[in-house]
C-alpha positions as CSV (number, residue, x, y, z in Angstrom):
1,M,-15.5,11.2,4.5
2,V,-12.2,13.1,5.1
3,K,-12.3,16.5,2.8
4,N,-8.8,17.3,1.1
5,K,-8.7,20.8,3.3
6,E,-9.2,19.0,6.8
7,I,-6.4,16.7,6.0
8,N,-3.3,18.3,7.8
9,T,-1.5,17.4,10.4
10,N,0.4,14.2,11.1
11,E,-2.8,13.0,13.5
12,Q,-4.9,13.1,10.5
13,I,-2.5,11.3,8.0
14,F,-1.9,8.6,10.7
15,D,-5.7,8.3,10.8
16,L,-5.7,7.9,7.2
17,A,-2.9,5.5,7.4
18,A,-4.8,3.4,9.9
19,I,-8.1,2.8,7.8
20,L,-6.1,1.9,4.7
21,T,-3.9,-0.1,6.6
22,N,-7.5,-1.8,8.2
23,K,-8.5,-2.2,4.8
24,L,-5.4,-3.8,3.3
25,L,-5.4,-6.5,6.4
26,N,-9.0,-7.0,5.2
27,E,-7.5,-8.3,1.9
28,G,-5.4,-10.1,3.0
29,F,-2.2,-8.0,2.6
30,I,0.9,-8.1,4.7
31,V,1.6,-4.3,5.5
32,Q,4.5,-2.8,6.6
33,R,4.2,0.7,7.7
34,Y,6.6,3.1,8.4
35,D,5.9,6.6,9.6
36,E,8.3,9.4,8.6
37,V,8.9,11.6,11.5
38,G,8.5,15.3,11.2
39,K,7.3,15.1,7.8
40,C,3.3,14.3,7.9
41,S,4.0,11.3,5.5
42,V,3.0,7.2,6.4
43,Y,4.3,5.1,4.0
44,L,2.5,1.4,3.5
45,K,4.7,-1.4,1.9
46,L,2.4,-4.4,0.6
47,D,3.2,-7.8,0.4
48,Y,7.1,-7.3,1.2
49,G,6.6,-4.8,-1.9
50,V,5.6,-7.1,-4.1
51,S,2.7,-5.5,-4.9
52,N,4.0,-1.8,-4.3
53,S,3.3,0.9,-2.0
54,I,1.6,3.5,-0.6
55,R,2.7,7.1,0.3
56,I,0.2,9.2,2.3
57,S,0.9,13.1,3.0
58,D,0.3,16.4,2.9
59,H,2.8,17.4,0.4
60,E,4.6,16.1,-2.6
61,G,7.4,13.3,-2.5
62,K,10.8,13.5,-3.7
63,P,11.0,13.0,-7.5
64,Y,13.1,10.0,-7.2
65,L,10.8,7.9,-4.9
66,L,8.6,6.1,-6.9
67,H,5.4,5.2,-5.0
68,R,3.0,3.6,-7.6
69,Y,0.2,4.9,-4.7
70,N,-0.1,8.4,-3.7
71,I,-2.5,9.6,-1.2
72,G,-3.3,13.1,0.3
73,S,-4.4,16.5,0.7
74,W,-2.1,17.8,-2.3
75,I,-3.6,15.9,-4.8
76,Q,-6.6,17.8,-6.3
77,K,-8.1,15.2,-8.4
78,R,-7.6,11.1,-9.4
79,R,-5.1,10.7,-12.1
80,L,-2.5,7.7,-13.5
81,E,1.0,9.3,-14.7
82,E,4.1,7.3,-16.3
83,I,6.9,8.9,-14.4
84,Q,10.5,6.9,-15.1
85,K,8.5,4.3,-17.3
86,Y,6.8,3.5,-13.9
87,P,2.8,3.9,-13.3
88,Q,2.0,6.0,-10.9
89,W,-1.2,7.0,-9.1
90,F,-2.4,10.4,-7.6
91,F,-5.5,10.0,-5.4
92,P,-7.3,12.8,-3.0
93,V,-8.1,11.4,0.4
94,V,-11.8,11.0,-0.6
95,D,-10.6,8.4,-3.5
96,V,-10.0,5.5,-0.6
97,Q,-12.0,2.9,-2.1
98,F,-10.7,3.8,-5.8
99,L,-7.2,3.2,-4.4
100,M,-8.3,-0.1,-2.6
101,K,-9.7,-1.1,-6.0
102,Q,-6.7,-0.4,-7.7
103,V,-4.2,-2.2,-5.7
104,K,-6.4,-5.3,-5.2
105,E,-6.6,-5.5,-9.3
106,H,-2.8,-5.0,-9.2
107,R,-1.9,-7.7,-7.0
108,L,-4.1,-10.5,-9.0
109,S,-2.5,-9.1,-12.1
110,Q,0.8,-9.8,-10.2
111,L,-0.1,-13.1,-9.3
112,R,-1.3,-13.9,-12.7
113,K,2.3,-13.1,-14.2
114,F,4.4,-14.5,-11.7
115,G,2.2,-17.4,-10.0
116,K,1.9,-18.2,-6.8
117,E,5.5,-19.6,-6.1
118,N,7.1,-17.1,-7.4
119,Y,5.0,-14.4,-5.9
120,R,5.7,-16.0,-2.5
121,R,9.7,-16.2,-3.5
122,Y,9.7,-12.5,-4.4
123,M,7.8,-11.7,-1.0
124,N,10.2,-13.8,1.0
125,R,13.4,-12.5,-1.1
126,N,12.6,-8.5,-0.2
127,K,11.5,-9.3,3.1
128,E,15.3,-10.8,3.2
129,M,16.6,-7.5,1.7
130,N,14.4,-5.1,3.8
131,D,17.1,-6.1,6.9
132,S,19.4,-3.7,5.2
133,S,17.1,-0.8,4.2
134,L,14.7,1.8,5.7
135,W,12.2,-0.7,6.2
136,R,13.8,-2.7,8.8
137,N,12.5,-0.2,11.1
138,A,9.3,-0.5,10.1
139,L,6.0,-2.2,11.6
140,T,4.8,-5.4,9.7
141,I,1.3,-6.2,10.2
142,V,0.1,-9.8,9.0
143,P,-3.8,-10.3,8.3
144,S,-5.8,-12.4,10.9
145,P,-6.2,-16.0,10.1
146,F,-10.2,-14.9,9.9
147,F,-9.3,-12.6,7.2
148,L,-7.0,-14.9,5.3
149,N,-10.0,-17.1,5.4
150,I,-13.2,-14.9,4.8
151,Y,-12.9,-14.6,0.7
152,E,-11.9,-18.3,0.3
153,D,-13.9,-18.2,-2.6
154,D,-13.1,-15.1,-4.3
155,E,-9.9,-14.6,-6.3
156,L,-8.8,-11.7,-4.8
157,S,-8.5,-14.2,-1.5
158,G,-5.9,-13.7,1.5
159,M,-2.8,-14.2,0.9
160,E,-2.6,-18.0,2.3
161,R,-3.8,-19.2,-0.9
162,Y,-0.9,-17.6,-2.5
163,L,2.1,-18.8,-0.2
């Protein structure tokens, strides 16, 4: 397990991003990954932003950029803050499992709130909007069909059940 003191280089941030990306793909998320060169930060947008984003970094972010999930060595303990009326989670790097739990629960609540068709519609709308933002340079990673079917009976199953 990675300790907070150990994660202080781009390589370690990228390793944590790879671990999270694999876990997210296994849960059926579409992940857009954007690596900020020179800043030791990686951003993961989930389902084209409908399930928000994760910021992985070794330093605090800009206050006007509101990422629902933040994980990094600069965070000492798990906390939930309300910033500009938006909830934001902060996790130390050892708290990957709890981060994943929150991400999956949030997606399920979004699906219940919007319904499957609207969730898909919002994904498609956001995907089109990405063409005019910094996300157009992001790597988009889609889960394999194997992982889309593995959770067939689980209510947190892969995205094909929602599309």
